[in-house]
DONU-722545 format. One record per residue (C-alpha): residue number from 0; residue in one letter; x, z, y. Coordinates in pm, whole numbers, plus 32768, in hexadecimal, padded with zeros to 4 digits. Layout:
+-----+------+------+------+------+
:  nr : rest :    X :    Z :    Y :
+-----+------+------+------+------+
: NUM :    A :    X :    Z :    Y :
...
+-----+------+------+------+------+
END
This chain:
+-----+------+------+------+------+
:  nr : rest :    X :    Z :    Y :
+-----+------+------+------+------+
:   0 :    M : 778C : 669A : 1031 :
:   1 :    G : 78D7 : 6601 : 0FD6 :
:   2 :    I : 79A7 : 6658 : 0EA4 :
:   3 :    G : 7B17 : 666D : 0ECA :
:   4 :    L : 7C4A : 674A : 0ED6 :
:   5 :    G : 7BA4 : 6853 : 0FAD :
:   6 :    S : 7A78 : 687E : 0EC3 :
:   7 :    D : 7B65 : 68A7 : 0D99 :
:   8 :    V : 7C40 : 69A9 : 0E47 :
:   9 :    L : 7B23 : 6A6D : 0EED :
:  10 :    P : 7AC0 : 6B3B : 0DB7 :
:  11 :    L : 7C2B : 6BA0 : 0D7C :
:  12 :    S : 7C55 : 6BFB : 0EE9 :
:  13 :    K : 7B22 : 6CDD : 0ED9 :
:  14 :    R : 7BA8 : 6D77 : 0D9A :
:  15 :    L : 7CF4 : 6DB8 : 0E3A :
:  16 :    Q : 7C4B : 6E5A : 0F65 :
:  17 :    E : 7B8C : 6F41 : 0E7D :
:  18 :    M : 7CCC : 6F98 : 0DC3 :
:  19 :    D : 7D84 : 6FE0 : 0F05 :
:  20 :    K : 7C62 : 70B4 : 0F7D :
:  21 :    S : 7C65 : 717F : 0E38 :
:  22 :    F : 7DE1 : 7197 : 0E42 :
:  23 :    M : 7DD8 : 7222 : 0FA4 :
:  24 :    M : 7CBC : 7316 : 0F4E :
:  25 :    A : 7D7B : 7391 : 0E1E :
:  26 :    T : 7EBA : 73B3 : 0EEB :
:  27 :    H : 7E09 : 7479 : 0FFD :
:  28 :    K : 7D64 : 7553 : 0EEE :
:  29 :    A : 7EB6 : 7594 : 0E4D :
:  30 :    V : 7F64 : 75E1 : 0F93 :
:  31 :    D : 7E47 : 76A4 : 1031 :
:  32 :    P : 7D67 : 7717 : 0F10 :
:  33 :    P : 7C19 : 77CA : 0F41 :
:  34 :    M : 7C54 : 7944 : 0F3F :
:  35 :    N : 7BA2 : 7A79 : 0ED2 :
:  36 :    I : 7BB9 : 7B78 : 0FEF :
:  37 :    P : 7B26 : 7CD9 : 0FED :
:  38 :    S : 7A06 : 7CF9 : 10D9 :
:  39 :    K : 7AAB : 7E23 : 118D :
:  40 :    M : 7BCD : 7D3D : 11F4 :
:  41 :    R : 7AEB : 7C43 : 12A2 :
:  42 :    G : 7B72 : 7BE1 : 13F2 :
:  43 :    N : 7CCA : 7C79 : 13B2 :
:  44 :    V : 7D5B : 7B88 : 12B3 :
:  45 :    N : 7E8F : 7AC2 : 12FC :
:  46 :    L : 7ECB : 79A1 : 1207 :
:  47 :    L : 7FE2 : 78FB : 12CA :
:  48 :    P : 813F : 78E9 : 1231 :
:  49 :    G : 81E4 : 7A3B : 125E :
:  50 :    G : 809A : 7ADA : 12C2 :
:  51 :    R : 806F : 7C53 : 128C :
:  52 :    N : 7F27 : 7CFA : 1232 :
:  53 :    W : 7F23 : 7E77 : 1247 :
:  54 :    T : 7E35 : 7F32 : 116A :
:  55 :    T : 7E20 : 8091 : 10D7 :
:  56 :    N : 7D51 : 802E : 0FAB :
:  57 :    P : 7E2C : 7FAF : 0E8B :
:  58 :    D : 7D00 : 7EF7 : 0DFF :
:  59 :    H : 7CEB : 7E18 : 0F2F :
:  60 :    K : 7D98 : 7CDE : 0EAD :
:  61 :    I : 7D92 : 7B81 : 0F3E :
:  62 :    E : 7DAB : 7A8E : 0E1F :
:  63 :    P : 7D45 : 7925 : 0DD1 :
:  64 :    I : 7BF3 : 78EF : 0D35 :
:  65 :    E : 7C8D : 780D : 0C2E :
:  66 :    N : 7DEB : 77B5 : 0BC3 :
:  67 :    R : 7DCB : 7651 : 0B3E :
:  68 :    G : 7F07 : 758A : 0B16 :
:  69 :    F : 7F0D : 743E : 0BCF :
:  70 :    E : 7FC3 : 7319 : 0B3C :
:  71 :    Y : 804E : 7271 : 0C75 :
:  72 :    M : 8123 : 7175 : 0BB8 :
:  73 :    G : 8005 : 70F4 : 0AE5 :
:  74 :    V : 7F20 : 70BD : 0C0B :
:  75 :    S : 803C : 701D : 0CD0 :
:  76 :    N : 808E : 6F2E : 0BB2 :
:  77 :    A : 7F20 : 6ED1 : 0B90 :
:  78 :    S : 7F08 : 6E83 : 0D04 :
:  79 :    E : 804A : 6DBA : 0CF1 :
:  80 :    R : 7FC1 : 6CE9 : 0BCF :
:  81 :    V : 7E89 : 6C94 : 0C9D :
:  82 :    E : 7F63 : 6C3F : 0DCB :
:  83 :    N : 803E : 6B5B : 0CFF :
:  84 :    H : 7F0F : 6AAD : 0C70 :
:  85 :    I : 7E89 : 6A6E : 0DCD :
:  86 :    K : 7FDA : 69EC : 0E3E :
:  87 :    K : 7FEB : 6901 : 0D16 :
:  88 :    M : 7E8C : 687B : 0D5D :
:  89 :    C : 7EEC : 6845 : 0EC7 :
:  90 :    Y : 8028 : 6784 : 0E5C :
:  91 :    N : 810E : 688B : 0EF4 :
:  92 :    D : 8224 : 6822 : 0E09 :
:  93 :    V : 8209 : 66BF : 0E89 :
:  94 :    F : 8231 : 671F : 0FF5 :
:  95 :    L : 835B : 6802 : 0FAE :
:  96 :    T : 841A : 670D : 0ECA :
:  97 :    G : 84EE : 668B : 0FE6 :
:  98 :    M : 853B : 67E7 : 105F :
:  99 :    R : 85E3 : 6854 : 0F1E :
: 100 :    D : 875D : 686D : 0F18 :
: 101 :    P : 87DB : 674A : 0E40 :
: 102 :    N : 8912 : 6810 : 0DE8 :
: 103 :    A : 883A : 692D : 0D61 :
: 104 :    S : 8768 : 684C : 0C84 :
: 105 :    P : 87D9 : 680C : 0B1B :
: 106 :    L : 8728 : 66BB : 0B20 :
: 107 :    K : 87DA : 6575 : 0B57 :
: 108 :    A : 87A1 : 64AC : 0C91 :
: 109 :    R : 86D2 : 63AC : 0BD0 :
: 110 :    Q : 85F6 : 64BD : 0B47 :
: 111 :    V : 85BB : 654E : 0C9F :
: 112 :    D : 8560 : 63F3 : 0D22 :
: 113 :    A : 8470 : 63C0 : 0C05 :
: 114 :    Q : 83CB : 6511 : 0C4C :
: 115 :    E : 83AA : 64BB : 0DB9 :
: 116 :    D : 830F : 636A : 0D6E :
: 117 :    E : 8220 : 6406 : 0C74 :
: 118 :    G : 81BC : 650B : 0D75 :
: 119 :    V : 817A : 640D : 0E84 :
: 120 :    M : 80A9 : 633E : 0D8F :
: 121 :    R : 7FD8 : 6474 : 0D43 :
: 122 :    L : 7FA2 : 649E : 0EBA :
: 123 :    G : 7F4E : 632F : 0EE5 :
: 124 :    P : 7DD5 : 6333 : 0EB3 :
: 125 :    M : 7D9F : 6467 : 0F8A :
: 126 :    I : 7E82 : 63ED : 10A9 :
: 127 :    G : 7DED : 6290 : 1092 :
: 128 :    R : 7C8D : 6317 : 10C8 :
: 129 :    L : 7D03 : 6401 : 11D6 :
: 130 :    Y : 7DA7 : 62E7 : 1299 :
: 131 :    K : 7C98 : 61E2 : 1262 :
: 132 :    E : 7B5A : 62B8 : 127B :
: 133 :    L : 7BC4 : 63BD : 137B :
: 134 :    L : 7D00 : 6388 : 1447 :
: 135 :    T : 7CE8 : 6210 : 147D :
: 136 :    P : 7B7B : 6216 : 14F6 :
: 137 :    I : 7BCE : 633C : 15D8 :
: 138 :    V : 7CF8 : 6289 : 1674 :
: 139 :    G : 7C31 : 6146 : 169E :
: 140 :    R : 7B10 : 61FC : 173F :
: 141 :    C : 7BF0 : 62B8 : 182F :
: 142 :    M : 7C9B : 6175 : 1894 :
: 143 :    G : 7B4B : 60CC : 18CF :
: 144 :    S : 7AD9 : 61EF : 19A4 :
: 145 :    M : 7C21 : 61E2 : 1A6C :
: 146 :    F : 7BF9 : 606A : 1AA5 :
: 147 :    R : 7A92 : 609B : 1B1E :
: 148 :    R : 7AFD : 61B0 : 1C12 :
: 149 :    G : 7C1D : 60E3 : 1C96 :
: 150 :    L : 7D28 : 61CD : 1C16 :
: 151 :    L : 7DDD : 60B0 : 1B65 :
: 152 :    P : 7E37 : 5F62 : 1C02 :
: 153 :    P : 7D52 : 5E42 : 1B9A :
: 154 :    I : 7DC0 : 5D55 : 1A89 :
: 155 :    D : 7DB7 : 5BE1 : 1AA8 :
: 156 :    P : 7C87 : 5B5F : 19DA :
: 157 :    E : 7D51 : 5A37 : 1961 :
: 158 :    L : 7E5A : 5B25 : 18D7 :
: 159 :    L : 7D4E : 5BE8 : 1824 :
: 160 :    L : 7CC3 : 5AA2 : 1797 :
: 161 :    T : 7E18 : 5A34 : 1725 :
: 162 :    T : 7E7B : 5B7C : 1684 :
: 163 :    G : 7D23 : 5BBE : 15F4 :
: 164 :    G : 7CE8 : 5D01 : 16B4 :
: 165 :    I : 7D91 : 5E54 : 16C0 :
: 166 :    N : 7E1F : 5ED0 : 157A :
: 167 :    V : 7E5E : 6045 : 1565 :
: 168 :    I : 7F9B : 6096 : 14A5 :
: 169 :    L : 7FE8 : 6205 : 145C :
: 170 :    I : 8157 : 6265 : 1452 :
: 171 :    G : 813B : 63CF : 13ED :
: 172 :    P : 822E : 6475 : 12FA :
: 173 :    L : 8144 : 6449 : 11D1 :
: 174 :    A : 8111 : 62DA : 1224 :
: 175 :    Q : 8286 : 62A9 : 1238 :
: 176 :    Q : 82B7 : 6361 : 10EF :
: 177 :    Q : 81C5 : 6277 : 1045 :
: 178 :    K : 8279 : 6149 : 10CE :
: 179 :    L : 83C0 : 61C8 : 103A :
: 180 :    I : 833E : 6169 : 0EE6 :
: 181 :    E : 8329 : 6000 : 0F5D :
: 182 :    V : 848D : 6025 : 0FE3 :
: 183 :    R : 850A : 6090 : 0E8D :
: 184 :    G : 844E : 5F69 : 0DF7 :
: 185 :    I : 8506 : 5E81 : 0EE5 :
: 186 :    Q : 8654 : 5F23 : 0E87 :
: 187 :    N : 860F : 5EF3 : 0D13 :
: 188 :    F : 85AC : 5D8C : 0D51 :
: 189 :    F : 86F6 : 5D48 : 0E04 :
: 190 :    S : 87AE : 5DEB : 0CE2 :
: 191 :    F : 86F7 : 5D00 : 0BF5 :
: 192 :    L : 8741 : 5BDC : 0CD8 :
: 193 :    G : 88B2 : 5C38 : 0CDE :
: 194 :    G : 88BC : 5C0A : 0B69 :
: 195 :    L : 8829 : 5AAE : 0B85 :
: 196 :    V : 890A : 5A22 : 0C98 :
: 197 :    P : 8A47 : 5A0D : 0BB9 :
: 198 :    F : 8982 : 5927 : 0ACD :
: 199 :    D : 88CA : 585A : 0BD3 :
: 200 :    D : 893F : 586E : 0D3B :
: 201 :    S : 87FA : 57CB : 0DBA :
: 202 :    A : 873C : 590C : 0D67 :
: 203 :    R : 87A5 : 599D : 0EB5 :
: 204 :    D : 86E4 : 5889 : 0F65 :
: 205 :    K : 85A3 : 593A : 0EFD :
: 206 :    I : 85E8 : 5A5B : 0FEF :
: 207 :    N : 85AC : 5A62 : 1164 :
: 208 :    I : 86AA : 5B59 : 11DC :
: 209 :    D : 8626 : 5B7A : 133C :
: 210 :    R : 84C3 : 5BC0 : 12C3 :
: 211 :    T : 8542 : 5CB7 : 11C1 :
: 212 :    I : 85FF : 5D77 : 12CC :
: 213 :    D : 84CA : 5D88 : 13AA :
: 214 :    E : 83EF : 5DFE : 128C :
: 215 :    V : 84DF : 5F0D : 1218 :
: 216 :    A : 8514 : 5F7F : 1380 :
: 217 :    D : 839B : 5F9E : 13AD :
: 218 :    M : 8370 : 605D : 1265 :
: 219 :    T : 8482 : 6151 : 12B7 :
: 220 :    G : 840F : 618D : 141F :
: 221 :    V : 8542 : 60F5 : 14CA :
: 222 :    P : 8509 : 60DB : 1644 :
: 223 :    S : 84D5 : 5F71 : 16A9 :
: 224 :    A : 85C5 : 5FA2 : 17D1 :
: 225 :    I : 86F4 : 5F9E : 16EC :
: 226 :    L : 8693 : 5E4F : 164D :
: 227 :    A : 86F9 : 5D0B : 16F4 :
: 228 :    T : 85E7 : 5C2E : 177B :
: 229 :    D : 85C1 : 5ACA : 1705 :
: 230 :    E : 866A : 5A4A : 1845 :
: 231 :    E : 878C : 5B3D : 181F :
: 232 :    L : 87B0 : 5AE7 : 16B2 :
: 233 :    K : 87B7 : 5974 : 16FE :
: 234 :    A : 88B8 : 59A1 : 1814 :
: 235 :    A : 8998 : 5A7D : 173D :
: 236 :    R : 8991 : 5986 : 1619 :
: 237 :    Q : 89CE : 5861 : 16FB :
: 238 :    A : 8AF5 : 5912 : 179B :
: 239 :    R : 8B7E : 5966 : 1640 :
: 240 :    M : 8B54 : 57FD : 15D6 :
: 241 :    Q : 8C0C : 577D : 170B :
: 242 :    A : 8D25 : 5873 : 16D3 :
: 243 :    A : 8D43 : 5805 : 156A :
: 244 :    M : 8D48 : 5697 : 15D0 :
: 245 :    A : 8E55 : 56E0 : 16DB :
: 246 :    Q : 8F23 : 579F : 15DB :
: 247 :    K : 8F02 : 567E : 14E1 :
: 248 :    Q : 8F69 : 5580 : 15E9 :
: 249 :    K : 9095 : 565A : 1642 :
: 250 :    E : 90FC : 5676 : 14D4 :
: 251 :    D : 90CB : 54FC : 14A6 :
: 252 :    A : 91AB : 54B6 : 15D7 :
: 253 :    I : 92B7 : 55A0 : 1550 :
: 254 :    L : 92A5 : 54FA : 13FA :
: 255 :    K : 92BA : 539F : 1494 :
: 256 :    Q : 93E6 : 5406 : 156B :
: 257 :    Q : 9494 : 548F : 1434 :
: 258 :    M : 9453 : 534A : 1378 :
: 259 :    N : 94E0 : 527F : 149E :
: 260 :    N : 960F : 535C : 14B2 :
: 261 :    E : 964D : 5335 : 133B :
: 262 :    Q : 9620 : 51B9 : 1352 :
: 263 :    T : 9710 : 51A9 : 1478 :
: 264 :    S : 9809 : 527C : 13C0 :
: 265 :    V : 97F4 : 519D : 128C :
: 266 :    Q : 9828 : 5062 : 135E :
: 267 :    A : 9951 : 50FA : 1411 :
: 268 :    S : 99F0 : 5161 : 12C5 :
: 269 :    S : 99B7 : 5002 : 1235 :
: 270 :    A : 9A52 : 4F5A : 1367 :
: 271 :    K : 9B85 : 5041 : 1346 :
: 272 :    D : 9BAC : 4FE4 : 11D8 :
: 273 :    Y : 9B91 : 4E6F : 121D :
: 274 :    A : 9C90 : 4E8B : 1335 :
: 275 :    A : 9D80 : 4F3F : 1254 :
: 276 :    A : 9D59 : 4E2B : 1151 :
: 277 :    G : 9DA1 : 4D1C : 1254 :
: 278 :    V : 9C3F : 4C8F : 123D :
: 279 :    D : 9B91 : 4C18 : 137A :
: 280 :    I : 9A51 : 4CE1 : 1392 :
: 281 :    Q : 99A5 : 4BCF : 145E :
: 282 :    S : 99D6 : 4AD4 : 1345 :
: 283 :    V : 9940 : 4BCB : 124D :
: 284 :    L : 9815 : 4C05 : 132D :
: 285 :    G : 97EE : 4A8E : 1361 :
: 286 :    G : 9876 : 4A84 : 14BF :
: 287 :    G : 9956 : 495A : 146F :
: 288 :    M : 9848 : 4879 : 13FC :
+-----+------+------+------+------+
END
């Protein structure tokens, strides 16, 4: 018999069931208590609200056997304490962290993030065993059965040999929540890297941006359809490079034209000055030699 969360919570669940049963019995007893009824009134007693019982004997009284006070609030608080203990053991606070209104919380954003990370880390061992020992084998077995029955198309053996077989990856909400811790680690690393780049620009060469984007997209559950394929990425970058080269050639041509215009303007101005001074421009330029 395994030992886990269920075995720890089971005694408290039984205790809560007993407390609820006693609470309901006490409530029913307080609302509809056992009565002492004269024997002569047997069969003619109406205990409904507003009921009337006619009798000529003033000693015939219908009254409760006992008048014990029932502390509803105390029993309710005791049951609530057990319920909260069960919720805490089942990590209820972890699952509801993301549902809380951030505007209603007095905690800072960093404190909330730290609490979420701590909660996911507490769930880590349980979720890891659940995925590895239960869900992953079930999915693998179902896929194997579907392959044998022909419900799934056959897979190329060479592809299986190349990839090393079928790897089951679960993408449920809890799995994604655990991966968010890794995303925050990447964000912190990039913040650290941003502090190094001003001192040594070569630090950025350590990062593969394309691979980082793919990893973060996988961790956050981004649909692969919105990401560019390798061919699309290559074509887009090549087109951007060609556009940049064309723009540079255009700017170089404009700059060259401006330089030629300035040189022509200078020559024309010099020729005008020489002509005004009565100097033959050809002799200055060596034309008379």
